[in-house]
N, C-alpha and C positions, 0 to 999 in steps of 0.2 A: 599741399600734398595730403595730409593728413586730413583735411576736408573732405577732398575728394573721395580718399577711401571711406570716410564712415558715410557718406554719400551713397557710394556703390554696396557698402555693407547693408544699409538700410535698405535699399534697391533688393538684394539679394533674399533679405528676410520679407521683404512683403511680397516675393514671388514664390516662396516657400508654400508648396502643395498643402491644404489644409487636410488634416486626419480626421475621418470619424471615427467615435468609439460606440461600438454595440456591443451586447451580450450576445452568446454564440448564439440563442435562440431565435434575437431578433436579426440577426445575420441572415441565418438560414432561412426563416419565413419571408424575409425581404428578398430573396434569390441574391445577397450578394454574395455569399461563399458557397462552395461546395465542401462537403466534408466526408470522410469514410474513417473509420472506426476497424483496428487492428490490435488483436491480441499480441500483447508483447510476451512471449515465450522464454525470455532472458530474465522473468521478474516473478513475483509471486504473486497471489491475489490480496496481498495487502501492503505492496510497495508502488511499484510502478506497472499494473497488470495491462495497459493498454496505451496504444498511441494514436493519433490523431493526425489524419493529413489534412489540410486544409488549403483551397484554393480561393484567392480572391478573383473574382469574376465581375467586379463592380466597375473596374475602371477609373476607381479611385483610391488612395492610398485610406488603410483601414487598421483598428485597434480591435481584436475580438478578445471579449471577457470570458473564459471557462470559468464560472461560477463554481464556489465550493458549494455542496450539498444538489448538483444536477445529480440525476439518476440514470445509471444503464441497463438496460434490460435486454436478455439473451433471447436469440430467436428459438430455443428451444427451451422448455421448463424448467429440465434437469437440471440446468446451469444456473449460477448466482447471480443475484442482482447485485448492482453496484451502486456508492455513491462516491463523486468527487470529493477530495477532502483538503486541496489547495488551489487556491483561486491564481489563475494565470492570466497574463494578458499578451496577447499575441498579435505583434505589427507584420501586417502584410501590403507591399506595394501593389499595383496594379498586376495583372495576371501571376503575382507570385504565388508558389506551392511552398508550404510549412509544415514539417512534420515535428510534433512534439511528445514526449512522454507524460501520460497523466496519472497523477497520485490519487488513487482509489482505494476503495476498501469495501469487502463484500456485506451484504446485507443478510443473507442466508447461510449459517452454518454448518448445515446439514444437505446443501446440494453442492455440485461438483463446482470444481474451478474450471475455469475455460482451457480450452486447449486451442492448437495453433489455429484449427479451421472454425472455431466459435463465430457465429454471427452477433453482432451487438449492435444496438441503436440506443439514442438518447431519448429520455422519456418523462419528460417533467423534470419535479423536484425531490425531494425527499422532506416528510413532516419537519415541523418545527424543532421537535426534540432532537432529532439526528442532525437539523441545521445548526442547531446551537452545538453539538458534540463536535462537527466537523470546524467549528470556528476556532474550540478551543486545542483541537489536534492541531490545527496549523498555527496558531499562535504560539504552542509551545513545541511544534516540530516533532511530536509525536507519532511520525510515520513508523510504526512498529507493531509488534505482536500486541502490548497492551493497547494502542488504538485500537486494532483490529478487534481486540476483546471487548472494548467498551461499546463499539460498535453493535456489536453483536447482543448486548446486555441491553442496549436501549432499543433494539430491532424487537428482540423478544422478549421485551417487560420482564427481565432478568435482574436480581438483587447486584448491588455493587459488589457484594462479597465475590462474584464470579469471575471478576477482573484480577489478572493475575501478571508474572512477568518475572525476568531475571532480575531486570530494576526497579522494583516495585515502588519507591519512592518517587522516580520519576514520574510513575502515571498516579500520583496523588491530583492531581488536578482534574484527570477522568473519573478516579473515583468518585470524588468530592461530587462532581456534577451530577453522575448517576444517581449517588445517594440522596441529592437533595430532589432529584426528579422524582423519584421514589417514595420520599417522605421517610427515609430511615436513616440511622445514625451511620454515623463514618464509621467502616468496619474496622475493627484492629488490625495491627498489622499482622502477618501471619507468623507463626511460632516457628523455630527454627527445625523441628520434626515433621512440622507439616506438610507433605508432599503434595496434597492436593494444591495448596494453595502459594508455598514457598518452593519456588523453582528454582533455589539451590539446596534444597533439602536432599541429603543423599537418599540413594535408592537402597531399601532394606529388605527387599524380597526377591523379586524375579529380574534381576540385573541383565539388562543387554547392554551393549556399548561397545566403542569402536574409537578412532582419531582419524583426524584430519591432516596430514601434511601438508603444508605450501612455504611458497617464498612470495613475501609480499614487498615488491619494487617501491613503493610508495604507502605513506599511513592510510588505514584504511577502515572503515567500520565494518566489524564482522559478525555476522550473527549465525547461531547453527539452531535448527527446529527440525521439530517431528511432524511429518505429514502422513495422512492415510491415504488409502487407496484411491479415493476422491481427489488427491493435491491439495486437500484442505489442512490448513497447521492444527494441531492438537496440542502442542507446547511448544516452549522455548528452552532451549539447553544451553545454551551461551551467548552472551551478547559483549563485545568491547567495542565502543565506538572509535578508539584510539589505539586500534595495533598497529603498533610501529612496524617500518621496514625490517628486512629480514628474513630467517628461517623459523617456522613455527611448527610446533606440533600442537593441537589442541584436541582435549579426549572427550569425550561427551558420554551420558548415559541415559537410559529411560529405563522405568519399572512395568515388567511386561503383566504383572498381576494387575495393574491399574490402564494399560493400553494394551487391550487383550485382543485386538483385531490382529487377521491373518496375514496383513500385509503393511508395511511402514516404509518411508523413505526419510532419512534424516538429510537434511541439505545444508551446506555453508552458502550464506548470502554475502556477498562483498560488496559494500555501497549501494546496497539495493538489488545488485543482479546475483543471479545463480550461478555459482562457482564450481562447487564440488557435491557429490551427492554419494550416500551408500544406501543400497535396500536390503532390506529384512523381509523375508520370508519364514512365517511359523505354521505353513500350511505342509502338511506332511507329504502330499501330493507332488509338491514342488522337490521336494528333497528325493524324492524315488524318480524323479525325470532327472536329477543331477542340475537343478535351476538355483 
């Protein structure tokens, strides 16, 4: 009886349909899949800003690789370009549709973050310097403000001193990589009162602040960040990757003598998704209109 079962198992394995693996670009150019890109309005431009919908039209089992370093470009130049910072392998049976969120980061700090109706398409790959950075981000799981800061530093050719965050030491692999690219020495850790580089430094001039009150039903990673009118992040205000269940009140503040634009939004991000937000207007016109 055991021999019969063993033979049946071998027969079953022998008839298992083969799986073909392709990169996304190979599958698309060979008309094996169709793809749609959608902006993920529940995330930020440095967490999971896109969803991709794939459909297998090949008639056979496929594995599609979304490669770290693939580039996304907008239909309108006012919006940001992006690079994927996490490789994914997506399995598709014949005629199967699959939607997956894409970890990506923006390449242009001074353009607008995408909105729900923004049109995007894949467009080749980023350069080798950015590819190397993307591998470090993935290897260290630095899908964070500091990861985004490092992408901007490499894309714009800026110093490693430009990279900061709430947990500075966690970002040292990024800082070392950018310093090596630039042929510069590793920058010193920011001083306790260096508001520009130390994101835990106290506000000493024009303090603007508030608090988020929330109930966590399970452990979550909580971040609070400051965004400008273009929905681009400009400073990390709080970060606790291991926020326990229960009631929480998290205070935040920023210095309006440093961040001097008329409009800002402070957003709380939980496990990579937008959770709460407070909007601040320093435009007298808004005050007169009661906004």
